[in-house]
SEFIPA-875395 format. One record per residue (C-alpha): residue in one letter; x, y, z. Coordinates in steps of 0.25 Angstrom, whole numbers, plus 5000, padded with zeros to 4 digits. Example, Ala and Ser with C-alpha at 12.3 -4.5 7.8 and 13.67 -1.06 7.14 Angstrom:
REM SEFIPA-875395
@residuo: A xx: 5049 yy: 4982 zz: 5031
@residuo: S xx: 5055 yy: 4996 zz: 5029
REM end
This chain:
REM SEFIPA-875395
@residuo: M xx: 5277 yy: 5552 zz: 4641
@residuo: S xx: 5292 yy: 5554 zz: 4643
@residuo: G xx: 5302 yy: 5544 zz: 4637
@residuo: I xx: 5293 yy: 5540 zz: 4626
@residuo: E xx: 5299 yy: 5539 zz: 4612
@residuo: L xx: 5286 yy: 5541 zz: 4604
@residuo: N xx: 5294 yy: 5539 zz: 4590
@residuo: R xx: 5297 yy: 5525 zz: 4595
@residuo: L xx: 5282 yy: 5522 zz: 4596
@residuo: I xx: 5277 yy: 5527 zz: 4582
@residuo: D xx: 5274 yy: 5517 zz: 4571
@residuo: H xx: 5276 yy: 5528 zz: 4559
@residuo: T xx: 5265 yy: 5525 zz: 4549
@residuo: I xx: 5261 yy: 5526 zz: 4535
@residuo: L xx: 5250 yy: 5517 zz: 4530
@residuo: K xx: 5242 yy: 5526 zz: 4522
@residuo: P xx: 5239 yy: 5519 zz: 4508
@residuo: E xx: 5245 yy: 5531 zz: 4500
@residuo: A xx: 5258 yy: 5529 zz: 4507
@residuo: T xx: 5269 yy: 5531 zz: 4496
@residuo: V xx: 5284 yy: 5525 zz: 4498
@residuo: D xx: 5289 yy: 5539 zz: 4500
@residuo: D xx: 5278 yy: 5541 zz: 4512
@residuo: V xx: 5283 yy: 5528 zz: 4518
@residuo: R xx: 5299 yy: 5532 zz: 4516
@residuo: R xx: 5295 yy: 5545 zz: 4523
@residuo: V xx: 5288 yy: 5538 zz: 4535
@residuo: C xx: 5300 yy: 5529 zz: 4536
@residuo: E xx: 5310 yy: 5541 zz: 4537
@residuo: E xx: 5301 yy: 5548 zz: 4546
@residuo: A xx: 5301 yy: 5535 zz: 4556
@residuo: E xx: 5317 yy: 5535 zz: 4555
@residuo: R xx: 5318 yy: 5550 zz: 4559
@residuo: Y xx: 5309 yy: 5549 zz: 4571
@residuo: D xx: 5313 yy: 5533 zz: 4574
@residuo: F xx: 5298 yy: 5528 zz: 4574
@residuo: F xx: 5295 yy: 5515 zz: 4579
@residuo: S xx: 5291 yy: 5510 zz: 4565
@residuo: V xx: 5285 yy: 5514 zz: 4551
@residuo: C xx: 5271 yy: 5508 zz: 4548
@residuo: V xx: 5269 yy: 5506 zz: 4533
@residuo: N xx: 5259 yy: 5498 zz: 4524
@residuo: T xx: 5265 yy: 5484 zz: 4520
@residuo: H xx: 5268 yy: 5489 zz: 4506
@residuo: Y xx: 5280 yy: 5498 zz: 4513
@residuo: V xx: 5286 yy: 5488 zz: 4523
@residuo: K xx: 5297 yy: 5485 zz: 4514
@residuo: F xx: 5300 yy: 5499 zz: 4511
@residuo: A xx: 5299 yy: 5505 zz: 4524
@residuo: A xx: 5307 yy: 5492 zz: 4530
@residuo: E xx: 5319 yy: 5497 zz: 4520
@residuo: E xx: 5317 yy: 5513 zz: 4524
@residuo: L xx: 5319 yy: 5510 zz: 4538
@residuo: E xx: 5329 yy: 5499 zz: 4538
@residuo: G xx: 5340 yy: 5502 zz: 4549
@residuo: S xx: 5330 yy: 5511 zz: 4556
@residuo: D xx: 5324 yy: 5508 zz: 4570
@residuo: V xx: 5310 yy: 5510 zz: 4564
@residuo: K xx: 5302 yy: 5498 zz: 4561
@residuo: V xx: 5293 yy: 5495 zz: 4550
@residuo: C xx: 5278 yy: 5493 zz: 4553
@residuo: S xx: 5267 yy: 5488 zz: 4544
@residuo: I xx: 5253 yy: 5482 zz: 4543
@residuo: A xx: 5243 yy: 5471 zz: 4541
@residuo: G xx: 5229 yy: 5471 zz: 4538
@residuo: F xx: 5229 yy: 5486 zz: 4538
@residuo: P xx: 5220 yy: 5494 zz: 4539
@residuo: L xx: 5208 yy: 5485 zz: 4541
@residuo: G xx: 5213 yy: 5472 zz: 4546
@residuo: A xx: 5202 yy: 5464 zz: 4539
@residuo: M xx: 5210 yy: 5456 zz: 4529
@residuo: N xx: 5213 yy: 5442 zz: 4528
@residuo: A xx: 5221 yy: 5438 zz: 4540
@residuo: E xx: 5232 yy: 5430 zz: 4532
@residuo: A xx: 5233 yy: 5442 zz: 4523
@residuo: K xx: 5235 yy: 5451 zz: 4535
@residuo: A xx: 5246 yy: 5441 zz: 4540
@residuo: F xx: 5252 yy: 5440 zz: 4526
@residuo: E xx: 5253 yy: 5456 zz: 4525
@residuo: A xx: 5260 yy: 5456 zz: 4538
@residuo: A xx: 5271 yy: 5446 zz: 4535
@residuo: K xx: 5274 yy: 5453 zz: 4522
@residuo: A xx: 5275 yy: 5466 zz: 4530
@residuo: V xx: 5285 yy: 5459 zz: 4539
@residuo: Q xx: 5292 yy: 5453 zz: 4528
@residuo: D xx: 5295 yy: 5466 zz: 4521
@residuo: G xx: 5300 yy: 5472 zz: 4535
@residuo: A xx: 5289 yy: 5475 zz: 4544
@residuo: D xx: 5292 yy: 5475 zz: 4558
@residuo: E xx: 5278 yy: 5477 zz: 4563
@residuo: I xx: 5264 yy: 5474 zz: 4558
@residuo: D xx: 5252 yy: 5482 zz: 4562
@residuo: M xx: 5240 yy: 5473 zz: 4558
@residuo: V xx: 5226 yy: 5477 zz: 4558
@residuo: M xx: 5216 yy: 5467 zz: 4566
@residuo: N xx: 5205 yy: 5460 zz: 4560
@residuo: I xx: 5196 yy: 5471 zz: 4566
@residuo: G xx: 5183 yy: 5466 zz: 4559
@residuo: A xx: 5186 yy: 5451 zz: 4565
@residuo: L xx: 5188 yy: 5457 zz: 4579
@residuo: K xx: 5174 yy: 5465 zz: 4579
@residuo: S xx: 5168 yy: 5451 zz: 4573
@residuo: G xx: 5173 yy: 5445 zz: 4586
@residuo: D xx: 5183 yy: 5436 zz: 4579
@residuo: S xx: 5194 yy: 5437 zz: 4588
@residuo: G xx: 5201 yy: 5424 zz: 4583
@residuo: H xx: 5202 yy: 5431 zz: 4569
@residuo: V xx: 5208 yy: 5443 zz: 4574
@residuo: L xx: 5218 yy: 5434 zz: 4583
@residuo: K xx: 5223 yy: 5426 zz: 4572
@residuo: D xx: 5223 yy: 5439 zz: 4562
@residuo: I xx: 5233 yy: 5445 zz: 4572
@residuo: E xx: 5241 yy: 5431 zz: 4574
@residuo: G xx: 5242 yy: 5430 zz: 4559
@residuo: V xx: 5249 yy: 5443 zz: 4558
@residuo: V xx: 5257 yy: 5440 zz: 4570
@residuo: K xx: 5261 yy: 5427 zz: 4564
@residuo: A xx: 5264 yy: 5434 zz: 4551
@residuo: C xx: 5274 yy: 5443 zz: 4556
@residuo: G xx: 5281 yy: 5431 zz: 4562
@residuo: G xx: 5288 yy: 5439 zz: 4573
@residuo: R xx: 5295 yy: 5449 zz: 4564
@residuo: A xx: 5285 yy: 5460 zz: 4566
@residuo: I xx: 5276 yy: 5464 zz: 4578
@residuo: V xx: 5262 yy: 5466 zz: 4575
@residuo: K xx: 5252 yy: 5477 zz: 4579
@residuo: V xx: 5236 yy: 5473 zz: 4579
@residuo: I xx: 5229 yy: 5486 zz: 4574
@residuo: I xx: 5215 yy: 5484 zz: 4581
@residuo: E xx: 5208 yy: 5497 zz: 4576
@residuo: A xx: 5205 yy: 5501 zz: 4590
@residuo: A xx: 5194 yy: 5512 zz: 4585
@residuo: I xx: 5185 yy: 5502 zz: 4580
@residuo: L xx: 5186 yy: 5493 zz: 4592
@residuo: T xx: 5177 yy: 5492 zz: 4604
@residuo: D xx: 5186 yy: 5493 zz: 4617
@residuo: D xx: 5184 yy: 5477 zz: 4619
@residuo: E xx: 5188 yy: 5475 zz: 4604
@residuo: K xx: 5201 yy: 5483 zz: 4606
@residuo: R xx: 5204 yy: 5475 zz: 4618
@residuo: L xx: 5201 yy: 5461 zz: 4610
@residuo: A xx: 5210 yy: 5466 zz: 4599
@residuo: C xx: 5222 yy: 5469 zz: 4608
@residuo: K xx: 5220 yy: 5455 zz: 4614
@residuo: L xx: 5220 yy: 5449 zz: 4600
@residuo: A xx: 5232 yy: 5457 zz: 4597
@residuo: V xx: 5239 yy: 5452 zz: 4609
@residuo: D xx: 5234 yy: 5438 zz: 4607
@residuo: G xx: 5237 yy: 5437 zz: 4593
@residuo: G xx: 5254 yy: 5440 zz: 4595
@residuo: A xx: 5253 yy: 5455 zz: 4590
@residuo: S xx: 5262 yy: 5466 zz: 4597
@residuo: F xx: 5253 yy: 5479 zz: 4597
@residuo: V xx: 5238 yy: 5483 zz: 4595
@residuo: K xx: 5237 yy: 5495 zz: 4587
@residuo: T xx: 5225 yy: 5504 zz: 4587
@residuo: S xx: 5222 yy: 5508 zz: 4574
@residuo: T xx: 5225 yy: 5507 zz: 4558
@residuo: G xx: 5223 yy: 5522 zz: 4557
@residuo: F xx: 5215 yy: 5520 zz: 4545
@residuo: G xx: 5202 yy: 5517 zz: 4553
@residuo: P xx: 5194 yy: 5523 zz: 4564
@residuo: P xx: 5201 yy: 5534 zz: 4572
@residuo: G xx: 5214 yy: 5528 zz: 4577
@residuo: A xx: 5221 yy: 5528 zz: 4590
@residuo: S xx: 5215 yy: 5532 zz: 4604
@residuo: V xx: 5221 yy: 5533 zz: 4618
@residuo: E xx: 5209 yy: 5524 zz: 4622
@residuo: D xx: 5211 yy: 5513 zz: 4612
@residuo: V xx: 5226 yy: 5513 zz: 4616
@residuo: R xx: 5223 yy: 5512 zz: 4630
@residuo: I xx: 5214 yy: 5500 zz: 4627
@residuo: M xx: 5223 yy: 5494 zz: 4619
@residuo: R xx: 5235 yy: 5494 zz: 4629
@residuo: E xx: 5227 yy: 5490 zz: 4641
@residuo: S xx: 5222 yy: 5477 zz: 4632
@residuo: V xx: 5237 yy: 5473 zz: 4627
@residuo: G xx: 5245 yy: 5476 zz: 4639
@residuo: E xx: 5257 yy: 5484 zz: 4641
@residuo: S xx: 5266 yy: 5475 zz: 4633
@residuo: F xx: 5260 yy: 5476 zz: 4620
@residuo: G xx: 5260 yy: 5486 zz: 4610
@residuo: V xx: 5249 yy: 5496 zz: 4607
@residuo: K xx: 5250 yy: 5505 zz: 4594
@residuo: A xx: 5241 yy: 5517 zz: 4593
@residuo: S xx: 5238 yy: 5522 zz: 4579
@residuo: G xx: 5229 yy: 5530 zz: 4571
@residuo: G xx: 5228 yy: 5545 zz: 4571
@residuo: I xx: 5241 yy: 5547 zz: 4580
@residuo: R xx: 5245 yy: 5560 zz: 4575
@residuo: T xx: 5251 yy: 5568 zz: 4587
@residuo: A xx: 5261 yy: 5565 zz: 4596
@residuo: A xx: 5251 yy: 5568 zz: 4609
@residuo: F xx: 5241 yy: 5558 zz: 4605
@residuo: A xx: 5253 yy: 5548 zz: 4602
@residuo: L xx: 5257 yy: 5550 zz: 4615
@residuo: E xx: 5244 yy: 5548 zz: 4620
@residuo: L xx: 5243 yy: 5535 zz: 4614
@residuo: V xx: 5256 yy: 5530 zz: 4620
@residuo: E xx: 5251 yy: 5535 zz: 4634
@residuo: A xx: 5239 yy: 5526 zz: 4631
@residuo: G xx: 5247 yy: 5514 zz: 4628
@residuo: A xx: 5252 yy: 5514 zz: 4615
@residuo: S xx: 5266 yy: 5509 zz: 4611
@residuo: R xx: 5266 yy: 5512 zz: 4595
@residuo: I xx: 5261 yy: 5523 zz: 4589
@residuo: G xx: 5257 yy: 5522 zz: 4574
@residuo: T xx: 5256 yy: 5534 zz: 4566
@residuo: S xx: 5258 yy: 5542 zz: 4553
@residuo: S xx: 5261 yy: 5554 zz: 4561
@residuo: G xx: 5273 yy: 5550 zz: 4567
@residuo: V xx: 5281 yy: 5562 zz: 4563
@residuo: K xx: 5272 yy: 5572 zz: 4568
@residuo: I xx: 5270 yy: 5565 zz: 4581
@residuo: M xx: 5286 yy: 5565 zz: 4583
@residuo: E xx: 5288 yy: 5580 zz: 4579
@residuo: E xx: 5276 yy: 5583 zz: 4590
@residuo: W xx: 5282 yy: 5573 zz: 4600
@residuo: L xx: 5297 yy: 5579 zz: 4598
@residuo: K xx: 5292 yy: 5593 zz: 4599
@residuo: G xx: 5284 yy: 5590 zz: 4612
@residuo: R xx: 5298 yy: 5584 zz: 4618
@residuo: D xx: 5305 yy: 5597 zz: 4615
REM end
């Protein structure tokens, strides 16, 4: 895949519950060093990350309804709005998976619309569908609802649920949303080779906590 700048597709992620302020600072420094697209942090660290990354090209990504997606829709929207107020440029929201599986597409759509509205055009929204626990038809429906709800991306996984990103899921999601919509692969991406497979399948963003390792492999392979 000649010409690809893999670093600019990476959301360098630190969402583990035990992450300390020093951990987040290190991840921000790594993101600046490799010029990753963004750092993805829990909402508690958004303001800190925004201050650490001020003046750089690295954006701040945060979450809403993470990792289950089953919270009250108004609370999820409030969480997103607060993260944007604190400096988040992007919000990765977890779709209400149980509602989708219950056939309540109306609730899923309103949930997505609520987060998009809460971001007020100041941050883009990615919808995490937790693809590994959906049927193929459910994946396609989830993608349609994300598009209809005004989001900018669909995302495979939280990384906290069942096995994360797969090439086949990325293909299905890309086919479902078309070429102009974002597809983020996340969960279990630890090598440059796998990241590139996912990009080849249609991923336009990679979420990973192994960004440094991936970059070291990728840069070594280009020597």
